N, C-alpha and C positions, 0 to 999 in steps of 0.2 A: 884233369883227372876225372875219370868216369865215376859218378856217384852211384851207389846201389839203388835199386828201385825203391826199397823201403825207406831210404833217406829222403827221397823226393816226396814220397807220400806223407811222411811225418812233417816235412817242411810246409807242404800245402795245407795241412790241418792247422799248424801253428799260425800261418799267415791268415788263414780264414778266421780263426778264433780272434786274432788281434784286430782284424778288420771289423768283426762283429762288435767287439768291446768298444771300439772307437765310435761306431755309429750310434750305439745305444747309450753312451755315457751322458748322464744328465737328462735323459728323455724320460717321459712318464712310463710307468710300468704297464699301462694299458694301451692298446692300439688306438690311434686317432680315429674318431668317429667320422663317418661320411656325412656331410651336411645334408639334411633332409629338405625337401621342397618347402618353402614358406607357406604356412597355413594360418588363417585367421583364428585366433583363440576366442573363447567366449568373452574375455575381457575386452579384446579389440572390437568385437561386435557391439558390446554394450557402449563403449566409448564413442563409436561412430553413430549410435542411435541417440546418445544422450543429448546432443544439441537439438535434435528434432523434438524429443520429449520435452526439453526445457522450453522450446519455442511454443509448443502446443499448450503447455501448462501456463506459460506467461500470457498467451492470447486469451485463454479461458478465464484467467484471473482478471485481466484487464476488462473483459466483457462483463464480468461479475461486478467489478468496481463501478463501471459505467452505469449498470442497472441500479446499483445501490444509490448512486448519486442522483439518478433520475427520480428514485423513490424519495430521496431527501428533498429534491426540488418540488415534487408534488406535495409533500407534507408542508413545505413552506408556503405553497400556494393556498393550501387549505387552512393555514394557520389563522387563528382569530387574533386580531390586533388587541394588545392590552396596554395598560398604563406603563409608562417609562420606556416603551419602545421608541427608538429613534428612526424616523421615516424620512426617506428621500422622496421629494415630490418634484416631478418633471412635467411641465406643461409644454406641449409641442409648439414650437415656433414662438415662444414667449419666455425668453430667458429671465425676465424680471420676476416671473412667478416661481421660478425654480428655487427650492430651498430644502434644508434639512430641519425637521421639526420633531420635538419630543412630545409624545402623547401624555397629556396631563392626567391627574388622578381621576378626573371625570370621564376619561376616555375621549377627549377632544383634542384637536389641533387647531392652530390659528393660521389663517390664510389671508393674503391681500384680497380686497374686493368683497369677500364673502364672510370674513370674520371667523368665528369658531365653527368647526365642523365636527360632528360626532362620528368617530370612526371605531371606537372601542367595541369589541365583540364582533366586528365585521372581518371578512376576508379581504385581502388586498383588492380583489376584483370588485367586491361590493363597495369598498371605500372609494375606489376610482370612479365608479358609477355615480356615487353620491356627490363627490366633488365636481364631476363634470356637469351634473344636473344643476348645481348651484352656480357654477361659472357660466352656464349657458345664458344667464340673464345679462352677462357683461361681455362675453366673447362669442364669436361665431364658431360653432361646432368644436368646442375645446376637446383636446385629447390629453388625458392625464395618465401618467405612469407612476406607480408607487413601488418603492423598494425598501425593505427593512434593513437599515444599516446596522442596527444593534438591537438585540432582543432585551427587553427590560428584565425578563426572567432568566437571562443568560442560558439559553438553550444549547445543548449539544446533541449529537446524533450518534447512536451506536448501531451499526449495520453489520450484515454478514452472519458468521457462524456464532451467534449468541442465542440464548434461549428466547429472549423477548426483544427483538430489534425495534428501534423506534427512537423517539426524542426523549431527552431527560433535561430537567432543569438543574442548573448548578445551584446548590444551596445558597441562600442569601448570607452575605458576610462570611462566606466560607469558600473553600477550594475543593475541586474534584479532580482526582487523578484518573489515568486511563484504567487501571485495574479496579478502582472504586466504581467507575462507570460501568465496566463490564460486569462486575458483581451485582450492581443494581439492576442490570438487564438480564439477570438470571444466570450469569456465568457462561463459559464456553460450551458449545455443543461437542459431542464426542469426536466429530470429524474436523474440528477447528485446527488450523495451522497457527498455534499460539505465537510462535516466535516470528511470524510474518505479519503480526498485527500492525496496522498502520494508522497514523493520525494525519488526516488531510486538513490543511489550514490555509487560509488566504492571508498573506502578509503584504501589505501595501499594494494590493491588487494582483499579487503573484501567488500562484498555487504552490504550496510547499508540502512535502510529504516526509513524515518521520516514521521510522521503523522502530517498534518497541520490542526489546528482548525480554519477553515475559519470564522465561525460565531463569534468566540472570537475576530478575527481581524476586521471584518466588522461591528459587532453590539456592541462590547464592547470596541473597540478602542485599543486593545492590539497589536499594530503595531510590537512589538518586535517578535511576533510569525510568522511574514511573512518572511520566510526563504530566505536568499540571495542565489541565484543559483550559481553553479560552472559549468564549461564546462563539457559536457557529462551527466549532470543530466537528469533524466527522471521523469517528473511529470505525475502521473497517477491519473485520477479522476474516481472512480468506479461508477457503476449504483446503484441507490437506489432500494432495493427490497421491501420496505414496504411503 
């Protein structure tokens, strides 16, 4: 049977409408966006530079710590021997002469062959020369090395971003914590990285580093994190780079 033209037109419209409903059912009301070419965002750029910045900061800090340790070494060289210091004496190629001796109240130590030697008030180099001079009567060209194993006055060193860097004596019959030592040294400078404060300590001949969370102590009351210092400890407060 031949259908009238208007019937065919209506049928096409209905089929088209049905098809449209089927396609769009469950789909978002907005057209899909065309993906844009990938571009680096500021965050991406920062993250790619962060490792380089961190490496540069770490290298600068390591150099600053090395310089501080050299300064500590120089201050130890210039140190004047005092009573109760424990000194290691080494005589080159004469093991029987090697020993550890405590400086007595008169500032003297006792050595084989030469007896008592006055070393109090001398630097290590001066004391070495004095001992070598006395041993020269018994040995040919003696070479003596001295090292302070333990300071009688229990010295510690506060270096880096504090107001008055240098050495401090631990009070007799008392203890000294990191924050107490920093306070005695005048406190932090404005550019100090307080939470990166370190304590460098030698334990059984091995160098050990402790990081002190200063804000946890001062702002959160975690007093147990304020490390008690031991003789020869070095406190280093780094500079804040950011």
